[in-house]
N, C-alpha and C positions, 0 to 999 in steps of 0.2 A: 786116130783112135776110134774104134768101133762105138756106135751109138745105137741104142735100142729104145723103142717105145713099148712100155709095159702097161697092160691093163690089169687092174688088181681088184679083188673083192676081199672084204675083211669084216669081221665082227669086232667092233671097237671097245667092247665091254671091259676088257682087261688092260686097256692101253690109255696112255695120257695124250691121245690124239696122234695125228700124223707126224708132226714136226719133231725132229730129234732133240732130245733133252739129256743133259749129262747124268742125271740121277733118276731117270724114269724110263719105263718100257714104252716105246712108241712104235708105230707101224713102220715108219721110215728107218728107225734103228734096227728092227728085226730084218727088214729087207736088205739093209746094208750088210749086216752080219752074214746073212745067207749068201748074198752075192759075192762077198769077198772070199768066202770059203770056196765057192764054185770057181771063181775067176782067178784065185790065187794071188790077190793083191788089192791095192787100193781102188775103190770105185767112186764115181760121182753120181749122186742121186738127187733129183729135184722132182717135186710133185706139182700137179695142177691146182691143188687146193689144200689148205691146212684144216682138216677136220679136227674138231675139238675132242677132248677126252670123252669116251663113251659113245661117240658117233660112229656109224658104220658106213661102208661104201659098197655099192653094187658094181661100180666101174670107175674107180680112181685111175688116173693116168700119171705115169711117171717116166722120166728120162733117166736112162742108165748108161753110163759110159765107163770103159775100162781099157787096159792095154791089151788084154787077151781077146782073141776073136773066137766066137762060137756061133753055130747056127741057131736061129731063133728057137726051133723046136727043142734042141738039146739044152739050151739055156733055161727055157721054161721048165723043163722036166727036172733039171738038176737043182734049180733054185727052190722049186716046190718041195723037193725031197728034204731041204734044209729048213724050211719055214715051219712055224707052229701050225697046228690044225685050223686055227681061226684066221689065217691069212692065206690067200691063194692067188697065184698069178694065172689069170684067165687066158692071156695072150701076150706073145712077144713078137714084135715086128722090127725089121731093120729101119733105122731112121736117119735122116740127114743130120750132119754135125750141128747145123743151125737150129734144130728142133728145140723149142722151148715149150713145155707142156702148159705153163701158166700163161705166157704172153700170146701164144698162138691160138689159144682157145677163144672161140667167139661167144660161148655161153656155157653156163653150168646149171644143172638141174638138181634140185634136192627134193626128196620125197619124205613126208612125215606120216607116220601111222598112228592113228588114235583108235584105241579099242573101246567099244561100248559095253564090254563085259569083262569081268575078272577072268584071268586065264592062268592056268598052271603051266602052260608050255611056252608062251610067247612073250613073257613079261620083259625079257631083255631087248625086245624089238618093237615095243609099243608103249604108248602112254595110256594107261587105263583111266578114263574120266568117269567118275561116278555119277555126275549130273546127267539128266536127260538132255540131249543136244538137238537143237533145231538145225538140221542140215541145210535147209534153204536159207536160213539166216546167216549161217557160216559161209555159204556159197556167195551170198550177196556181199558180205564183207571181203571175201577173197577177190571178187571181181574189181574191187576198188584199187587193187594193188598194181594192176597192169599200167605200163607207161612210165614216165620219168617222175620220180618223187624224191623228196628229201627224207631219208630214213634215219635221221639223227636220233629220233626218239626210240628207235629199235636196236641201237647198237650199244656196245660197252667199250670203254677204253678209248673213246674218241679224243683226238687232239685237234686243235684249230687248223693244222696243216693238212689234215686228211679230209677229202671231200666225202660227204655223206649222200651225195646224189647218185642214185642207182636207177638204171633203166630195166624195168621188169618186162621181159618179153612175154611171159605167160604165167598165169596164176590160176589154178583150177582145183576143184574139190569134187571128189567122187566117193561112192560107197562100194564096199565089197564085203558082203556078209556082215559080220560084226565090226568091221573096220571102216573108219573114215580116212580117206587118203587125200592128203594135201600135197600138191606139187607146185613148185615155183621155179622158174628159170630166168636167169639174168646174166649179164656180162660178168658181174662179180658180186660178192656178198660181204657185208660188214660182220664184225665179230658178234656172234649170238643173234644176228638179225633174223634168221629163219625161226629159231626157237621162240623168240619174242613175238614174232608175227603169229605163230601158231597159238601161243598162250593167249594172245589178244582175241584171236578168232574163236577160240573155245569159250571165252567169257561172253562173246556175242551169242554163240550157240546155246549157252546155258541161260540166256536171258538176263545176264547181269550187266550187260554193256550194250549200248545202241551202236549200230553200224556207223552212225554219223560221227562217233568219237574216233573211229578209224580214220575218217577223212580229216579230222582235226589233227591227228597224230602225224599225218602225211603233209600237212600244210607247210609252205615255205617258211624257213626261219626268218624271224624279224629282229629279235632281241637276244639271240643265242639259244642253243638247244637246251641247256640246263634250266634256264628260266622257263622255257616252253613246257618242259615236263612238269614243273612245279605248278604251273597254271592249269594243267589239264586234270580232270577229275578221274584219273586212272593211273596207277603205278605200273608201267609196262615191265620194268625190271622184276618186280615182285611176282609177275605172272609168266616168267620164262619157262617154257616147256622143258621137260627133262630130255637129256641127250638120247635116251634109249630108243625113241621112236624115229630118230633122224637118220636118213641115208643120203649119201652123195650118190645120186642115181646115174648121172651121165655127164661127161664132159664133151662138148660139141666143138668140132674143128672145121666144119663146113657150114657156111651161112645158109639158112633155109632148110637145114636138115629136119625132117619130120619125126616127131615122137608120137607114138600111139597114146591112147588114153592110159592114165595111171593104172598100174597093176600092183597087187600086194607083193611086198618083198617077203612077207611071212604068210605062207598059205594056210596055216593052222586055223586062222579066224576068217578066212576069206570065203567068198561064195563058191570057189572051186572045190572046197573040201566037204 
């Protein structure tokens, strides 16, 4: 059975996330529908990451397999002709039958865009923060994230069987015009982890939270994560950043692969415009 590796970009505003759901429009659901029309039968689709409702992707990766064989260029062209305008297949490559986009990935990178001004054009792709933000304070807080930490305080829906230990390979913060760009790369991410990190960092930038609190939030669990949240002088969940500014930027399959400095996904507010 032929197997392809697909690289996909999408605007997640209209969708309930990547994962297929019976009563909701999802990215994987739209991709399945388009692929089955092109390939004339049942297909199998798995993705590298489950982006939440309203979250976008610059380069999501998926595995597609079907009974019919097509050349990658033809498959890309015909699937794109069936997809809605806010989903686009960037690249199709032949893949080995064993290819697993989730387990084979060595790292995933997310980009979050914070706008420092109100915008008429880019509100679906940014979080406009009205407070004056101290970028250096936010950068200091971001630097605390690199390495191995317990992110129990930054996730939702945790159960005792799921490890909340995550190794963050890279966390950085840059500016581009009226945008503040936060990028984080790790082997995997917990549910709502990135958005809660961003919400916390913004509170630091607004002068409402000391960076030392971020260190406390990352401290190893001693008496259970729920009790730890209650003991901390900050409600992480209440400061979850909205999904509009979040992009799955890249899925890495080669260890040591280099990424350039963060660049704006929405050029309207960046220095390039």
